[in-house]
VOPAGU-2260 file (C-alpha; in pm, 1 decimal, decimal comma):
REM VOPAGU-2260
SITE   aa  ch    i         X         Y         Z
SITE  MET   A    0    1512,4    2077,3   -1607,1
SITE  LEU   A    1    1355,3    2194,7   -1281,3
SITE  SER   A    2    1045,6    2322,5   -1460,9
SITE  GLN   A    3    1007,2    1987,8   -1639,8
SITE  LEU   A    4    1035,1    1803,3   -1308,8
SITE  LEU   A    5     773,7    2028,0   -1148,3
SITE  ARG   A    6     536,7    1978,0   -1442,8
SITE  ALA   A    7     585,1    1601,1   -1419,8
SITE  LEU   A    8     512,7    1604,3   -1048,1
SITE  ALA   A    9     201,6    1815,4   -1099,6
SITE  ALA   A   10      76,4    1587,0   -1377,4
SITE  ALA   A   11      96,3    1282,2   -1150,0
SITE  ASP   A   12     131,6    1055,3   -1451,7
SITE  GLY   A   13     363,4     756,3   -1441,7
SITE  GLY   A   14     442,3     778,4   -1811,6
SITE  ALA   A   15     457,2     520,0   -2088,7
SITE  GLN   A   16     346,0     160,7   -2045,3
SITE  ALA   A   17     584,2    -131,0   -2000,4
SITE  VAL   A   18     486,8    -382,4   -2269,0
SITE  ARG   A   19     781,8    -622,6   -2240,3
SITE  PRO   A   20     884,7    -806,9   -1920,3
SITE  LEU   A   21    1234,1    -655,5   -1909,6
SITE  GLN   A   22    1079,7    -309,3   -1906,0
SITE  LEU   A   23     938,0    -380,1   -1559,4
SITE  LEU   A   24    1293,5    -366,3   -1424,0
SITE  THR   A   25    1474,4    -123,2   -1652,7
SITE  ALA   A   26    1446,5     232,1   -1776,9
SITE  ALA   A   27    1368,1     116,6   -2129,8
SITE  VAL   A   28    1024,4     282,0   -2131,8
SITE  TRP   A   29    1028,7     654,9   -2202,6
SITE  PRO   A   30     890,1     909,8   -2134,5
SITE  ARG   A   31     856,6     820,3   -1769,9
SITE  HIS   A   32     793,2    1024,5   -1457,6
SITE  PRO   A   33    1117,5    1088,0   -1261,5
SITE  LEU   A   34     967,3     911,5    -960,9
SITE  MET   A   35     916,4     599,9   -1174,3
SITE  HIS   A   36    1290,9     552,4   -1228,5
SITE  PRO   A   37    1373,4     180,8   -1177,0
SITE  LEU   A   38    1647,1     261,1    -924,5
SITE  LEU   A   39    1416,8     456,0    -693,3
SITE  PRO   A   40    1228,7     164,5    -527,2
SITE  PRO   A   41    1537,6     -48,5    -443,2
SITE  VAL   A   42    1739,1     253,2    -324,0
SITE  VAL   A   43    1458,6     381,2    -102,9
SITE  ILE   A   44    1383,5      33,7      34,5
SITE  ALA   A   45    1750,5     -27,5     113,3
SITE  ALA   A   46    1779,3     313,0     282,9
SITE  TYR   A   47    1458,8     241,8     475,0
SITE  LEU   A   48    1578,8     -96,0     605,6
SITE  LEU   A   49    1918,8      50,5     693,5
SITE  SER   A   50    1756,4     340,5     879,7
SITE  VAL   A   51    1569,1     109,4    1116,1
SITE  PRO   A   52    1865,1     -13,6    1326,5
SITE  LEU   A   53    2037,3     325,1    1303,7
SITE  LEU   A   54    1736,5     523,5    1423,5
SITE  SER   A   55    1658,4     258,5    1683,0
SITE  ALA   A   56    2008,6     292,9    1831,1
SITE  LEU   A   57    1986,5     671,9    1821,8
SITE  CYS   A   58    1649,7     678,4    1997,1
SITE  ALA   A   59    1777,1     437,5    2261,2
SITE  ARG   A   60    2078,5     660,8    2319,4
SITE  LEU   A   61    1858,4     970,9    2347,6
SITE  ALA   A   62    1599,6     783,2    2557,8
SITE  THR   A   63    1311,3     909,8    2346,2
SITE  THR   A   64     957,6     817,6    2450,1
SITE  GLY   A   65     740,1     977,8    2185,0
SITE  LYS   A   66     537,0    1153,5    2452,8
SITE  CYS   A   67     659,0    1509,3    2395,2
SITE  VAL   A   68     412,3    1753,2    2239,4
SITE  PRO   A   69     610,8    1828,3    1918,1
SITE  PHE   A   70     637,9    1459,0    1836,1
SITE  ARG   A   71     269,3    1396,3    1905,7
SITE  ILE   A   72     177,1    1688,2    1679,4
SITE  ALA   A   73     400,4    1552,9    1401,4
SITE  ALA   A   74     260,1    1200,0    1441,7
SITE  PHE   A   75     -96,0    1333,4    1440,8
SITE  ALA   A   76     -28,4    1536,9    1124,8
SITE  HIS   A   77     122,3    1230,1     953,8
SITE  ASN   A   78    -174,5    1005,8    1035,2
SITE  LEU   A   79    -431,7    1273,0     957,7
SITE  ALA   A   80    -270,0    1349,5     621,5
SITE  LEU   A   81    -274,1     981,6     521,5
SITE  ALA   A   82    -632,7     941,3     645,6
SITE  LEU   A   83    -747,0    1241,9     439,9
SITE  TYR   A   84    -550,9    1129,2     134,2
SITE  SER   A   85    -694,2     776,6     159,8
SITE  GLY   A   86   -1048,3     902,1     206,7
SITE  TYR   A   87   -1016,7    1144,4     -85,0
SITE  THR   A   88    -881,5     865,2    -304,7
SITE  ALA   A   89   -1162,7     627,5    -207,6
SITE  VAL   A   90   -1443,4     876,0    -275,2
SITE  ASN   A   91   -1298,9     944,7    -619,6
SITE  ILE   A   92   -1180,6     606,1    -745,6
SITE  ILE   A   93   -1488,4     405,3    -637,1
SITE  PRO   A   94   -1748,9     621,5    -821,6
SITE  LEU   A   95   -1516,8     639,9   -1123,3
SITE  THR   A   96   -1494,0     260,1   -1135,0
SITE  VAL   A   97   -1866,3     199,8   -1078,8
SITE  SER   A   98   -1957,9     451,6   -1349,6
SITE  HIS   A   99   -1719,0     287,9   -1595,7
SITE  LEU   A  100   -1859,9     -56,9   -1516,0
SITE  ARG   A  101   -2219,1      61,7   -1569,5
SITE  HIS   A  102   -2148,2     234,2   -1900,3
SITE  HIS   A  103   -1883,9       9,4   -2056,0
SITE  GLY   A  104   -1914,8    -332,7   -1892,7
SITE  VAL   A  105   -1684,4    -586,0   -1731,4
SITE  LEU   A  106   -1463,4    -652,8   -2033,3
SITE  SER   A  107   -1375,5    -286,7   -2069,5
SITE  LEU   A  108   -1305,7    -262,9   -1697,1
SITE  TYR   A  109   -1061,5    -552,8   -1697,9
SITE  CYS   A  110    -929,9    -576,5   -2051,2
SITE  SER   A  111    -886,3    -224,3   -2187,2
SITE  ASN   A  112    -702,0      94,4   -2103,0
SITE  ALA   A  113   -1024,4     294,0   -2103,7
SITE  LEU   A  114   -1052,8     329,4   -1725,4
SITE  TRP   A  115    -678,5     386,2   -1697,9
SITE  ASN   A  116    -700,6     675,8   -1941,2
SITE  ALA   A  117   -1017,1     805,4   -1774,6
SITE  GLY   A  118    -839,4     875,6   -1446,9
SITE  LEU   A  119    -717,9     549,0   -1296,7
SITE  SER   A  120    -359,0     633,2   -1397,2
SITE  TYR   A  121    -372,2     945,0   -1178,9
SITE  TRP   A  122    -503,5     767,5    -868,3
SITE  SER   A  123    -277,2     466,1    -920,0
SITE  PHE   A  124      25,7     693,5    -939,1
SITE  LEU   A  125     -70,2     879,1    -619,6
SITE  PHE   A  126    -128,5     538,4    -458,0
SITE  TYR   A  127     227,9     442,5    -552,3
SITE  LEU   A  128     371,4     765,9    -410,6
SITE  SER   A  129     177,4     725,6     -84,9
SITE  LYS   A  130     366,9     402,8     -15,3
SITE  TYR   A  131     685,2     606,7      29,3
SITE  VAL   A  132     511,3     837,3     276,3
SITE  GLU   A  133     385,6     537,7     474,1
SITE  LEU   A  134     745,2     437,1     548,5
SITE  LEU   A  135     736,5     708,2     814,6
SITE  ASP   A  136     503,0     481,2    1014,0
SITE  THR   A  137     810,6     279,7    1107,1
SITE  HIS   A  138    1012,7     580,8    1217,0
SITE  LEU   A  139     729,1     697,3    1441,2
SITE  LEU   A  140     737,5     356,9    1610,9
SITE  LEU   A  141    1112,8     377,6    1657,9
SITE  VAL   A  142    1091,7     717,6    1827,1
SITE  LYS   A  143     855,5     554,6    2077,6
SITE  GLN   A  144    1117,6     277,3    2109,2
SITE  LYS   A  145     883,5      11,9    1977,6
SITE  LYS   A  146    1046,2    -256,7    1766,9
SITE  PRO   A  147     879,6    -298,7    1426,2
SITE  SER   A  148     779,1    -656,2    1353,1
SITE  TYR   A  149     886,7    -855,8    1049,4
SITE  LEU   A  150     530,2    -818,6     918,6
SITE  HIS   A  151     553,9    -441,0     952,4
SITE  LEU   A  152     887,8    -412,2     770,6
SITE  TYR   A  153     801,6    -660,2     495,5
SITE  HIS   A  154     461,4    -502,5     435,2
SITE  HIS   A  155     594,5    -149,2     397,9
SITE  ALA   A  156     897,7    -239,2     187,4
SITE  LEU   A  157     748,6    -481,5     -64,8
SITE  THR   A  158     422,0    -294,3    -116,0
SITE  ILE   A  159     625,3     -17,4    -281,2
SITE  TYR   A  160     733,4    -256,6    -553,3
SITE  CYS   A  161     380,0    -389,3    -601,3
SITE  ALA   A  162     241,4     -38,8    -648,0
SITE  TYR   A  163     534,5      42,2    -879,4
SITE  TRP   A  164     466,3    -256,7   -1106,5
SITE  LEU   A  165      94,1    -184,8   -1118,8
SITE  GLN   A  166     168,1     169,1   -1230,7
SITE  LEU   A  167     442,1      75,9   -1474,6
SITE  SER   A  168     237,9    -194,5   -1648,7
SITE  HIS   A  169     -84,5      12,7   -1653,3
SITE  THR   A  170    -267,3    -284,6   -1505,7
SITE  SER   A  171    -641,6    -228,7   -1526,1
SITE  VAL   A  172    -721,7    -409,9   -1200,8
SITE  SER   A  173    -530,8    -141,5   -1012,6
SITE  PHE   A  174    -877,6      -5,7    -939,8
SITE  LEU   A  175    -928,6    -296,9    -698,9
SITE  PHE   A  176    -612,8    -252,0    -495,9
SITE  VAL   A  177    -630,7     128,3    -491,4
SITE  SER   A  178    -995,1     143,9    -382,5
SITE  LEU   A  179    -971,5    -136,6    -125,5
SITE  ASN   A  180    -647,7     -13,3      26,4
SITE  ALA   A  181    -766,1     348,4      34,5
SITE  SER   A  182   -1089,6     248,2     209,2
SITE  VAL   A  183    -915,5      43,3     477,6
SITE  HIS   A  184    -641,3     300,9     529,9
SITE  THR   A  185    -898,4     576,0     578,1
SITE  ILE   A  186   -1026,9     386,7     880,9
SITE  MET   A  187    -684,2     276,7    1003,1
SITE  TYR   A  188    -509,8     614,3     989,7
SITE  SER   A  189    -815,5     788,4    1133,9
SITE  TYR   A  190    -799,1     546,7    1425,4
SITE  TYR   A  191    -429,4     617,6    1481,9
SITE  ALA   A  192    -485,8     993,9    1460,0
SITE  LEU   A  193    -765,5     978,1    1717,3
SITE  THR   A  194    -554,8     772,2    1958,8
SITE  LEU   A  195    -304,9    1058,4    1962,0
SITE  LEU   A  196    -589,6    1275,8    2088,0
SITE  SER   A  197    -647,2    1018,3    2364,1
SITE  ILE   A  198    -966,0     901,7    2190,9
SITE  ARG   A  199    -972,9     524,6    2183,7
SITE  PHE   A  200   -1218,4     276,5    2036,2
SITE  PRO   A  201   -1246,3     -92,4    2123,4
SITE  PHE   A  202   -1235,8    -216,3    1765,2
SITE  LYS   A  203    -868,6    -227,1    1673,6
SITE  HIS   A  204    -904,1    -596,8    1592,1
SITE  LEU   A  205   -1163,6    -508,4    1327,2
SITE  ILE   A  206    -902,6    -302,0    1143,4
SITE  THR   A  207    -680,6    -609,6    1115,9
SITE  THR   A  208    -984,9    -806,9     999,2
SITE  LEU   A  209   -1054,5    -546,4     730,0
SITE  GLN   A  210    -692,6    -562,2     619,2
SITE  MET   A  211    -715,9    -937,5     571,2
SITE  LEU   A  212   -1056,1    -905,0     402,3
SITE  GLN   A  213    -917,1    -660,2     145,5
SITE  PHE   A  214    -649,1    -915,5      54,8
SITE  VAL   A  215    -905,3   -1190,2      -6,2
SITE  VAL   A  216   -1146,7    -968,1    -199,2
SITE  GLY   A  217    -866,1    -817,9    -405,4
SITE  ILE   A  218    -730,4   -1157,2    -512,8
SITE  VAL   A  219   -1072,9   -1304,2    -595,3
SITE  LEU   A  220   -1185,2   -1004,7    -799,9
SITE  ALA   A  221    -849,9    -968,5    -977,6
SITE  LEU   A  222    -833,5   -1327,7   -1104,5
SITE  PRO   A  223   -1072,5   -1273,8   -1401,5
SITE  MET   A  224    -799,3   -1068,8   -1567,8
SITE  PHE   A  225    -614,8   -1396,7   -1630,6
SITE  LEU   A  226    -922,4   -1569,2   -1778,0
SITE  LEU   A  227   -1131,7   -1323,7   -1979,3
SITE  GLN   A  228   -1115,1   -1316,2   -2361,1
SITE  ASN   A  229    -965,3   -1665,1   -2374,1
SITE  ALA   A  230    -680,9   -1558,7   -2144,5
SITE  GLN   A  231    -592,5   -1272,7   -2382,1
SITE  CYS   A  232    -739,1   -1000,5   -2160,5
SITE  ALA   A  233    -407,3    -851,4   -2052,7
SITE  LEU   A  234     -47,3    -806,1   -2162,8
SITE  LEU   A  235     221,2   -1037,1   -2030,6
SITE  THR   A  236     368,1    -749,7   -1826,7
SITE  GLN   A  237      30,1    -692,6   -1662,8
SITE  LYS   A  238      -6,0   -1061,2   -1582,9
SITE  LEU   A  239     344,1   -1070,6   -1434,8
SITE  ALA   A  240     273,5    -762,8   -1223,3
SITE  LEU   A  241     -55,1    -905,5   -1099,2
SITE  SER   A  242     104,5   -1246,1   -1030,0
SITE  ALA   A  243     372,9   -1083,2    -815,4
SITE  ILE   A  244     110,4    -886,8    -624,3
SITE  ILE   A  245    -105,4   -1193,6    -562,6
SITE  LEU   A  246     194,4   -1385,4    -423,5
SITE  HIS   A  247     281,8   -1085,6    -206,4
SITE  VAL   A  248     -76,1   -1052,4     -82,4
SITE  LEU   A  249    -108,0   -1425,0      -6,1
SITE  TYR   A  250     204,5   -1406,8     208,1
SITE  LEU   A  251      72,5   -1093,7     378,1
SITE  LEU   A  252    -253,4   -1273,2     448,3
SITE  TYR   A  253     -58,8   -1550,5     619,3
SITE  LEU   A  254     143,7   -1300,7     825,5
SITE  PHE   A  255    -162,7   -1098,1     922,8
SITE  ALA   A  256    -350,2   -1413,7    1024,4
SITE  ASN   A  257     -62,0   -1511,9    1252,7
SITE  PHE   A  258     -53,4   -1159,1    1394,5
SITE  TYR   A  259    -427,3   -1162,4    1458,2
SITE  ASN   A  260    -411,9   -1499,2    1627,3
SITE  ALA   A  261    -119,2   -1397,5    1849,3
SITE  THR   A  262    -260,3   -1055,6    1936,9
SITE  TYR   A  263    -635,7   -1095,5    1968,5
SITE  ASN   A  264    -696,6   -1463,2    2037,9
SITE  THR   A  265    -757,4   -1452,3    2411,8
SITE  ASN   A  266    -705,9   -1826,8    2447,5
SITE  ASN   A  267    -343,8   -1782,8    2339,9
SITE  ASN   A  268    -290,0   -1510,2    2599,1
SITE  LYS   A  269    -418,2   -1710,0    2893,1
SITE  PRO   A  270    -160,2   -1896,4    3100,8
SITE  LYS   A  271    -170,4   -2265,7    3033,7
SITE  LYS   A  272    -291,9   -2484,7    3315,2
SITE  ILE   A  273     -54,8   -2751,6    3434,8
SITE  LYS   A  274    -224,0   -3087,8    3445,7
SITE  SER   A  275    -189,5   -3275,0    3769,2
SITE  LEU   A  276     -16,4   -3607,8    3762,8
């Protein structure tokens, strides 16, 4: 059993495709990677949300500040690892996608499993697994006694399910979300790693802008999957997975826009002048 688990982990393959809607929520598809078990996302998300108030209370009791050297080393390693992973993913998935587009065309890119079988399944699965690692972002904030926002918690929790459904349904347009997210996260986690070395750049607002831009570009470029081949381009499970992701991304876009306006709009930060009577 252990050897089979290790081989499955090494293969980084999510397993068989969900072809019926119910299979997106159950263990009906087999063989499947152990980390694609339908109970894993809800259990991890529930544990994650429960850990926030518990760790927050513990850090308050211990009066942690996040300024000690061991913590800074751990935080730097976390951000550097995610920056390197994201960069490595981007430099592999983008050329793979462009090459497939040049040699096989748009219809193959959107409407067949050719790119999935050519390597997209591997990168999509690693993309899914990385969303669990990113949950540690929240715990690093809590050690510094910073309260995670609703946007932060929602983003980290629900993105796991989106990546899970993309992987489970073998959705071809995963190439969009994997490549865009990997590109933006390379910049974002590199920025966070450098700040821990006391290297700061005055463009943090551009990272938020890039995050919102990836949402818009991802939605626009994913929509043809619903329309090509007389709307027969994809399976129902793939359309359901993509629909859920688009709704999630639209809500994220709204939350990020509010965050940007509240954080970087200098007019909102200036004290309001009281008009004289």
